[in-house]
RODO-2510 file (C-alpha; in nm, 4 decimals, decimal comma):
residues 228
     n   res          X          Y          Z
     1     x     0,0177     0,0308     0,0290
     2     x     0,1448     0,3834    -0,0815
     3     x     0,2482     0,6294     0,1781
     4     x    -0,0037     0,8806     0,1800
     5     x     0,0694     1,2401     0,2105
     6     x    -0,1819     1,5424     0,2410
     7     x    -0,0166     1,8707    -0,0138
     8     x    -0,1485     2,2174     0,1068
     9     x    -0,0352     2,4463    -0,1866
    10     x    -0,2778     2,7311    -0,2680
    11     x    -0,1061     2,7383    -0,6251
    12     x    -0,2339     2,4856    -0,8489
    13     x     0,0679     2,4436    -1,0596
    14     x     0,2565     2,3809    -0,8376
    15     x     0,0825     2,0995    -0,6330
    16     x     0,0084     1,9732    -0,9901
    17     x     0,3849     1,9023    -1,0456
    18     x     0,4559     1,8497    -0,6374
    19     x     0,1234     1,5231    -0,6798
    20     x     0,2870     1,3659    -1,0227
    21     x     0,6405     1,3578    -0,9086
    22     x     0,5411     1,1786    -0,5690
    23     x     0,2868     1,0206    -0,7457
    24     x     0,6234     0,8850    -0,9470
    25     x     0,7471     0,7414    -0,7090
    26     x     0,4781     0,5621    -0,5077
    27     x     0,3011     0,8320    -0,2404
    28     x    -0,0348     0,8893    -0,2827
    29     x    -0,0829     1,2212    -0,3070
    30     x    -0,3776     1,4311    -0,2053
    31     x    -0,4437     1,8311    -0,2730
    32     x    -0,6181     2,0778    -0,1258
    33     x    -0,6179     2,4296    -0,1593
    34     x    -0,7052     2,5854     0,1451
    35     x    -0,5514     2,5785     0,5126
    36     x    -0,9407     2,4628     0,6801
    37     x    -0,9394     2,2347     0,3306
    38     x    -0,6308     2,1076     0,5010
    39     x    -0,7301     2,0249     0,8103
    40     x    -1,0933     1,8563     0,7914
    41     x    -0,9305     1,5979     0,5820
    42     x    -0,6904     1,5476     0,7720
    43     x    -0,9181     1,4972     1,0341
    44     x    -1,2058     1,3442     0,8772
    45     x    -0,9376     1,0610     0,6368
    46     x    -0,5464     1,0177     0,8211
    47     x    -0,2159     1,1080     0,6542
    48     x     0,1425     0,9105     0,7009
    49     x     0,2757     1,2556     0,6107
    50     x     0,1648     1,6413     0,5371
    51     x     0,3659     1,9181     0,2904
    52     x     0,1973     2,2416     0,3145
    53     x     0,2852     2,6151     0,2459
    54     x     0,3228     2,8502     0,4424
    55     x     0,1843     3,1492     0,2899
    56     x    -0,2328     3,0329     0,2435
    57     x    -0,5477     3,2122     0,1396
    58     x    -0,7821     3,1362     0,4074
    59     x    -0,5626     3,0984     0,6912
    60     x    -0,1547     3,0732     0,7498
    61     x     0,0054     2,7936     0,7647
    62     x     0,1408     2,8009     1,0750
    63     x    -0,2128     2,7944     1,2199
    64     x    -0,2364     2,5194     1,0035
    65     x     0,0116     2,3324     1,1833
    66     x    -0,0458     2,4429     1,5026
    67     x    -0,3658     2,2713     1,4509
    68     x    -0,3059     1,9640     1,3607
    69     x    -0,0366     1,8708     1,6004
    70     x    -0,2699     1,9374     1,8584
    71     x    -0,3743     1,6623     1,8390
    72     x    -0,1898     1,4624     1,6041
    73     x     0,1998     1,2988     1,5911
    74     x     0,2037     1,3393     1,1373
    75     x     0,4989     1,4833     1,0121
    76     x     0,4937     1,7864     0,8642
    77     x     0,7302     1,9714     0,6085
    78     x     0,6092     2,3318     0,5933
    79     x     0,6932     2,5346     0,2272
    80     x     0,8078     2,8825     0,2638
    81     x     0,8562     3,1744     0,0050
    82     x     0,9879     3,3912     0,3004
    83     x     1,3242     3,4420     0,3303
    84     x     1,3366     3,5571     0,7113
    85     x     1,4701     3,2636     0,9227
    86     x     1,2106     3,3095     1,2353
    87     x     0,9635     3,1221     0,9959
    88     x     1,1096     2,8175     0,9871
    89     x     1,2248     2,8742     1,3943
    90     x     0,8662     2,9382     1,4718
    91     x     0,7722     2,6129     1,2298
    92     x     0,9461     2,3797     1,3852
    93     x     0,8633     2,5176     1,8198
    94     x     0,5082     2,4904     1,7026
    95     x     0,5398     2,1627     1,5495
    96     x     0,6948     2,1284     1,2054
    97     x     0,9644     1,8575     1,1548
    98     x     1,1081     2,0022     0,8206
    99     x     1,0714     2,3018     0,5912
   100     x     1,1950     2,3980     0,2167
   101     x     1,2383     2,6660     0,0945
   102     x     1,1115     2,7872    -0,2391
   103     x     1,1852     2,7491    -0,4709
   104     x     1,2806     2,4119    -0,4324
   105     x     1,3816     2,0979    -0,6180
   106     x     1,1404     1,8090    -0,6396
   107     x     1,4074     1,6181    -0,5946
   108     x     1,4954     1,7344    -0,2496
   109     x     1,0911     1,7602    -0,1470
   110     x     1,1586     1,3654    -0,2171
   111     x     1,5086     1,3299     0,0059
   112     x     1,2903     1,5733     0,2381
   113     x     1,0108     1,3746     0,2873
   114     x     1,1103     0,9935     0,2938
   115     x     1,3386     1,1059     0,5856
   116     x     1,0641     1,2697     0,7886
   117     x     0,8912     0,9173     0,7625
   118     x     1,1568     0,6761     0,8136
   119     x     1,2501     0,8735     1,1919
   120     x     0,8253     0,8281     1,2200
   121     x     0,8839     0,4727     1,1445
   122     x     1,0804     0,3730     1,5104
   123     x     1,1865    -0,0549     1,4745
   124     x     0,9402    -0,2637     1,5615
   125     x     1,0471    -0,4121     1,8928
   126     x     1,1834    -0,1033     2,1052
   127     x     1,0762    -0,1429     2,4436
   128     x     0,8477     0,1192     2,5758
   129     x     1,1327     0,2928     2,8560
   130     x     0,9634     0,4301     3,2642
   131     x     1,1264     0,7299     3,3792
   132     x     0,9919     0,7289     3,6864
   133     x     0,6946     0,9803     3,5888
   134     x     0,8534     1,0008     3,2352
   135     x     0,7092     0,6960     2,9843
   136     x     0,8165     0,7077     2,6160
   137     x     0,6937     0,4471     2,3716
   138     x     0,8624     0,4105     2,0494
   139     x     0,5442     0,1819     1,8781
   140     x     0,2997     0,4700     1,9910
   141     x     0,5259     0,7160     1,8848
   142     x     0,4345     0,9467     2,2120
   143     x     0,6191     0,9787     2,5749
   144     x     0,2904     1,0261     2,9040
   145     x     0,4846     1,2459     3,1549
   146     x     0,2172     1,1345     3,5476
   147     x    -0,0530     0,9651     3,2057
   148     x    -0,0385     1,3755     3,0639
   149     x     0,0690     1,2942     2,6526
   150     x     0,3413     1,5697     2,5957
   151     x     0,2751     1,6829     2,2900
   152     x     0,5976     1,6386     2,0267
   153     x     0,6579     1,6278     1,7160
   154     x     0,8227     1,2795     1,4933
   155     x     1,1497     1,4719     1,5174
   156     x     1,1407     1,5636     1,8230
   157     x     1,0279     1,2516     1,9703
   158     x     1,2884     1,0425     1,8270
   159     x     1,5307     1,2434     1,9310
   160     x     1,4101     1,2369     2,2872
   161     x     1,3626     0,8340     2,2017
   162     x     1,7669     0,8770     2,1785
   163     x     1,8767     1,0467     2,4567
   164     x     1,7025     0,8091     2,7014
   165     x     1,8136     0,5037     2,4772
   166     x     2,1361     0,6548     2,6039
   167     x     2,0430     0,7886     2,9489
   168     x     2,2782     0,9027     3,2081
   169     x     2,5479     0,9510     2,8921
   170     x     2,6787     1,2852     2,6978
   171     x     2,5195     1,3353     2,3793
   172     x     2,6989     1,5932     2,1823
   173     x     2,5645     1,6768     1,8780
   174     x     2,7273     1,5586     1,6045
   175     x     2,7056     1,1836     1,8469
   176     x     2,2881     1,2948     1,7762
   177     x     2,3320     1,3433     1,3959
   178     x     2,5166     1,0109     1,3991
   179     x     2,2468     0,8095     1,6417
   180     x     2,0063     0,9571     1,3448
   181     x     2,1506     0,7817     1,1128
   182     x     2,3421     1,0300     0,8519
   183     x     1,9798     1,2009     0,7512
   184     x     1,9509     1,5261     0,5688
   185     x     1,9089     1,6762     0,8804
   186     x     2,0470     2,0009     0,7859
   187     x     1,7712     2,2509     0,9246
   188     x     1,7309     2,0092     1,2429
   189     x     2,1222     2,0701     1,2881
   190     x     2,1076     2,4552     1,3234
   191     x     1,7668     2,4898     1,5791
   192     x     1,8634     2,2546     1,7443
   193     x     1,8306     2,3604     2,0483
   194     x     1,5133     2,4622     1,9628
   195     x     1,4431     2,1062     1,9354
   196     x     1,5587     2,0642     2,2993
   197     x     1,3814     2,3366     2,3897
   198     x     1,0771     2,2368     2,3458
   199     x     1,0669     1,8826     2,4717
   200     x     1,2039     2,0269     2,8067
   201     x     0,8605     2,2696     2,7609
   202     x     0,6646     1,9231     2,7534
   203     x     0,9004     1,6833     2,9186
   204     x     1,0218     1,9131     3,2852
   205     x     0,7951     2,0082     3,5549
   206     x     0,9848     2,3276     3,5377
   207     x     1,1367     2,3957     3,1748
   208     x     1,4014     2,6519     3,2807
   209     x     1,5107     2,4110     3,5801
   210     x     1,5657     2,1569     3,3488
   211     x     1,5889     1,7603     3,5476
   212     x     1,5175     1,5163     3,2365
   213     x     1,7598     1,6767     2,9811
   214     x     2,0765     1,8437     3,1149
   215     x     2,2588     2,0807     2,9229
   216     x     2,6504     2,0095     2,9677
   217     x     2,8533     2,3386     2,8705
   218     x     3,0283     2,2802     2,5999
   219     x     2,9901     1,9127     2,5939
   220     x     2,6833     1,9036     2,4518
   221     x     2,3538     1,6741     2,6804
   222     x     2,2600     1,4945     2,8465
   223     x     1,9198     1,2577     2,9689
   224     x     1,9238     1,1752     3,3776
   225     x     1,9240     0,8045     3,3782
   226     x     1,7255     0,9194     3,7872
   227     x     1,4568     1,0634     3,7666
   228     x     1,0823     1,1809     4,0164
***
């Protein structure tokens, strides 16, 4: 069965080109021309990943991303024609897993799409990890703190899982990149602190004084082995 992709893009010419290219590469693409239509389609049907334009005629892509990510961990690639890096940072903060500036090569979009979908499919034999009140479940691709679901992107969950599996060990940025199997992580590398901050906001009792993911100055991060 083909992976299903929701493409939210108001440029019909670009949407047709992307849909055809991804279709030729084994994906089943559904197109939505507005943000509201995209939200409705994801809610009613559910897809394996979303390609989401930042600039839409009704509500912007940031709001679409925020709305979907509030209840769904689906991987999202955000397309942006804007040059301001803050748009990309904000997109990552509210849940986008990757971004791609326009104009782009279809092959790069395909590579990034395959990468975020691989990251969203952990090994089936990975067991759940428990650290005090924090439970990390790779099979369900979610984390819970005291039973409450943590709102993390697939990208952020993968990072959390990697750190938890190495609890007690300091991980450098290079070590994290290696653990993520050398995928195309340019956007992630430039915003690793944004992702760590987002994870902390979900799993720490006090994100300003973290006790689960601790910064080791000049070295990287360590996931605490002993937690309450």
